[in-house]
N, C-alpha and C positions, 0 to 999 in steps of 0.2 A: 504493500500500500504506500502511496505517496506520503512523504513526511508531513506536508502541509495538512493533508486530510487526517492523518493520525493525530496531529496536534489539535486540530479542530474537534475531532471526536472526543479527545480527552477533556476539552473545555465543556463540550455538550454533556459528557458524563458527570463532570463536577457540578454542573447546574442541575441535572436530573437528581443527583444525590441530595439536593437541598429540599426535595419533596414539596415543591411550591404548588399553590392552587391557581396560578395563572401563568401563561406562557411567557418566556423570555426570548427575545430576538437577539441573536448574536450578529452584530455588524462587523464583518471582516474588513478591517481597515487596510485597504490595498494601496493607499497613496504611495507613490514612488516606485512601486513594483510594476514590472511590465506584465501584459496580459498573458503571455506564455507561461510565466511563473505562477500566476493566479489560477490559470485554467483548470488544473486538476480539481480545485474546490468548486468551480462552476460545474464541471462535469459530474462531480459527486452529488450535485443537486442543491447546493447552497444558493440562496437567492439574495441575501442582504450584504451589500458591499459599501464601504465608506471611502470617500475621497475628500481632500481639502483644497483642491485647486480646480477651478472650472475648466481651464484650458487642457490640463492633463487628463482630466476625466473624460472630456469630450473626445479627445484623440483616442483614448483607450477603449471606451465603451460604446461609442455610436454604432459601429458595425455589428458587434456581437448582440446588441439589443434587438436588431432586426430579426435575428433568428432565434432569440431566446427572450420572449416577451414576459417571462416570469420574473426576470431580474428586477430587483428593487435597489435603486441607487440613493445613497444618503450623502448630502453635503454636510460635512462635519466641521469644516474650517471656516475662518473668517470670510464673509462674503461681502464684497463691495457692491453698492447699488448699480454701478455701471456694468456689472456682470450678471445682473438679475435676469435679464432676458435669456441668456445662454443657460443659466442655472435652471430656469423654469422649463426650458426645452428638454433638458437631460434628466434632471433629478426627480425622484418621487417624494423624498423627504428633505427638509432643510432643518438642521439641528441648531443653527447659529443665528436665528432671527434676533437682532439685538438693538434695533433702532427704528424710528418711524420712517425715515427716508427710505430705508431698505424695504420696510413693510409696504410702503406705497408703491415702490417700483415693482415688487413681486406681485402685488395685487393687480396692477395695470397689465403686466405681461401675462399673468394667468388668464385674465379676461380675453386678451387679444389672441392668445394661443389656445383658448378653450381647454385649459388644463386646471386641475384642482389638486394641488400638492398638500401634503401634511406637514405641519410645522411644530417645532419645539422653540419656545422662547428661552434664550440663553440668559441665565441670571448670574450676575456678578456678586455672589454672596459675601465675598471677603473684601469687596470694594477695592480690588487691585487696579492700580492706575494703568498697568500695562496690559490688562486683560479686558476683552469685550464683555458686554452683557448689560442687561437692564438692572438697575438697582432695585432692592427690595421695596423701597418706598414708592417707586414709579411703576411697579409691576402690574398692579390691579388696573390702573388707568390705561396702561399700554395694552394689556390683554383685552380689555373692553373695547378699546379702539379697533384692535385687529379683528375681533369677531363681529362687532356691531356696525362699524363704519366702513370697513374695507373687505369684509367677507373672507378672511383667511381662516383656514381650518386648523385651529390650534389644538393639538392633541396632548400636549404636555410641556414640561419644563426641562431644561438641560443645565448641568453645571459641570465645570472643570475645577475641582478643589485646588487650593494652593499646593505646590509640590513640597513645601517644607513643613506642612502641618498634617495632622491626622485627618484623613478624608471623612471619617465617620460622622463627625458633627455636621459637616456640610451636606452629606447624604440625608441625615436626619432632618435638617432644616429645609432642604428642598422637598422632601416628602411631605412635610407639614404645609408648605406653600402650595404644593400640588393639590393636596386635599382641600385647602381653603378655596381653590378655584374649581373644585369638583372635576379635575382632569384625571383621565384614566391611565395615561402613559407617562413614563419618565425616562430620560436619556442621561444615564450616569454610570460610571464605572469603566475602567480600562484594564489593560493586561494585569496590572499589579493589584487592582482592588475590585475587580468585577464581582467577586463573591460577596464582599461586604456591601457593595451597592445593591445587589439583588436582595440581600437580607433586609434592606431598607426600602424595597419596593420598586427598584429599577426594572423596567420592562424592555429596554434597549441598552445593551452594553456594547461599547466600542473597542473591540479587541484587535490589535494589530500585531505587535512583535511576538506574542505568545502563539500566533498562528503562522506568520510569515517569516519570523526571525528578525534579527536586528537590521535596521536600515543603514546603508553605507553613508 
């Protein structure tokens, strides 16, 4: 069996052993890896893949999607509003919705392209200046704007905890915020902490190096 598939199945097995009452989606974060390297996992039947650059993702996935319509692509990186149209064309999920200008652009292009993506609002729980995300204080207003004013399908919240702190308190906080908005999905947890994230309610985990190995 291919090494990538073996690693993926190990992660699946770890998640199954948690005996959860709701499904967890593993987003195989394939950014920087070429399609030939990723293909064994596609052929294994996995459908959720994550990218963080629109241009790279477009070059990589456009052709294969024509023959494999089950694939679901997730934009997990910072998205600039001038790339919104290309993102709407390619992706099914955006995990990094983090400001009104971007939300307006996505809404406009969704309408013109007759598409309806699913969105996570990225929340900057630690108020890190170098990190994107809506502040907790602005979250409810922004959420209401997205669903009521511009018709975006917000399915949950997303967080990237600070790398130098315990992730658990941030997972716990996001879970509480998610419940306060009555949202059903959550995007949190990566290779190092996906089990902890799932224990706190994450339904989408973004796993890269544990599947594909370290990036050069």
